[in-house]
N, C-alpha and C positions, 0 to 999 in steps of 0.2 A: 568090436565086431570082428574078431580075428577069423571067424568062419567064412566070411565073405571074400571071394576072389574078385578080381577086376570084372570078370564076366558076370558073376552073380550080382555084384553091386549095380552094374549097368542095367541088367534085367530088372532088378528091384526098382531102381529109379525110373525106368521106363514104365513099369506098371503103376507107380505112384503118379507119374505125369498123366497117364491115361485116365486114371481115376479122377485126378484134380480137374482135368479138362471137362469132365462131365458134371461137375458140381459148381453151381453158381457162386456159392460161398467161398470156394477155393480158387476163384478166377484170379489168374496172375501168379499162382504158385507153380513153379516148375523147377526141375533140376536138370543139369546137363549130364546125361548118361555117358557121353563120350569123354568125360573129364579124364585127364591123365592121372590115373589112380596109382599112387605110390604108397603102398601100405607101409606103415611104420610099426615099430614094436609097440605093443600095448603098454600103457603106463599103469602103475599101481594107483588105485583110487580107494577112497574111503566114503563112508556115509551109508545112507539107506533111505528107502522110500516105502511108504505103506500105500496100498491100493484099497479103495472102497468104491461103492457104486455097483450097479448091476453087472458090470463086466468083471469085477473082482471075483465073483463067484465062479467064473469060468477058468480063471488062471490056476496054475498049480499051487500058488502061494499068494497070500495078500502082502507078503514082504518081498521087497527087491533089495538084494545085497550085491552090488557090482563085484564081479570077479576080475574084470578088466575094463579099460576105457581107452579111448584115443581121440586126439584132435584130428579131425578130417579136413580136407580142403575147404577153403572159404570160412575157416574158423568155426566149423560145426563141431559139436562134441557128441560122442557116443559112449554109452556105458552098456555093458552086457553082464547079465547074470547067467553064466553059461550052464549052470546046473538046471535052472528053471527054463532056459531057452527064451528069456525075455530081454529085449533091448530097449533103451531109451535114447533118442536122437534129438538134439536141439539145435536151432539156428538162432544165435543172438541177433537182435535188431540193430542193424548198422546205424540207423539214424537216431536211435534211442539207447545210449549206453546204459548198461545194467539191466536192460529188458530183453526178453526172448520173444521172437515173432513166430516161430514154428516149433512144435513138439510132436514127435511120433513115438508111440509105444507099440512095439511089435512082439507078439508071442508066436514063435515058430513051432507050431504043432507038427506032428509027424505027417498029417494029411494035408494041412494048409495053414497059412498064417492068418492071424487076427491082428488088425491094425486099428489103433485109436489115434486121433490127431486133432490138432487145433492150430489155426493160423490167425494171427492178429497183427496187421502191419505196424501198429504203434506199440506192440508188446502185449503179451497175454497177462491179464490180471491174475495175480497169485504166483507168478514165476519171475525170479530175478537171477541174474548171473553177475555177481560182483565179488571182487577180491578172491578169485579162484574157487568160488563155491556157487553152485546152482541150487536155489531154494524153491521148493514147491509148497504153496500154502493154499489148500482147498482149490487147487486148479483142476477144472473138469474138462474131460476130453470125450469126444463122440467117436463111436466105432465107425470106421470107413468100410469095413466088410459087412456082410449081410445081417449080422446079429442085432444091430440097433441098440447096443448096450453103451453105457458110459463108464468112465473110470475117473475117480478123483484121486489126486496124488498129494501126499504130504511128506515132507522130509527134505534132506539136504544131501547133495553129492559133491565131492571135490572134483573140480574140473581136471580132465586128463592133461598132461603136459605133452608138448610136441616131441 
């Protein structure tokens, strides 16, 4: 996510916190927007993801090919397809090695962003993070913004290195 400055990241995390506080199913999900953000150089990543579901029709492409990625604070991983302006952010489940508890997919349109997400404390079914690879297998995400669409992800991404 090289396009995000410290201020942009804090604002984005603040908006996500506000949204999560209004949704009972996201109770307890929060991010610290005052985190000491030390951007690192983006690492080379491989892999790809395909999108399906009602939200896939709104995206510029049903294929996600990361052009960059980075490990963020608290061992979160982020990948960006800078050409399509789509980002995927995951948080591995601390208590459940190999599982992922939070996934965000963000499409930064010129007018506004569209966000899909899912949170499962014990790990999201269909998502694993093992041996340097994050795998998505029929993992479904609901849109957090007003469209009410869903995205299903399938594919693998190499995890960015610190």
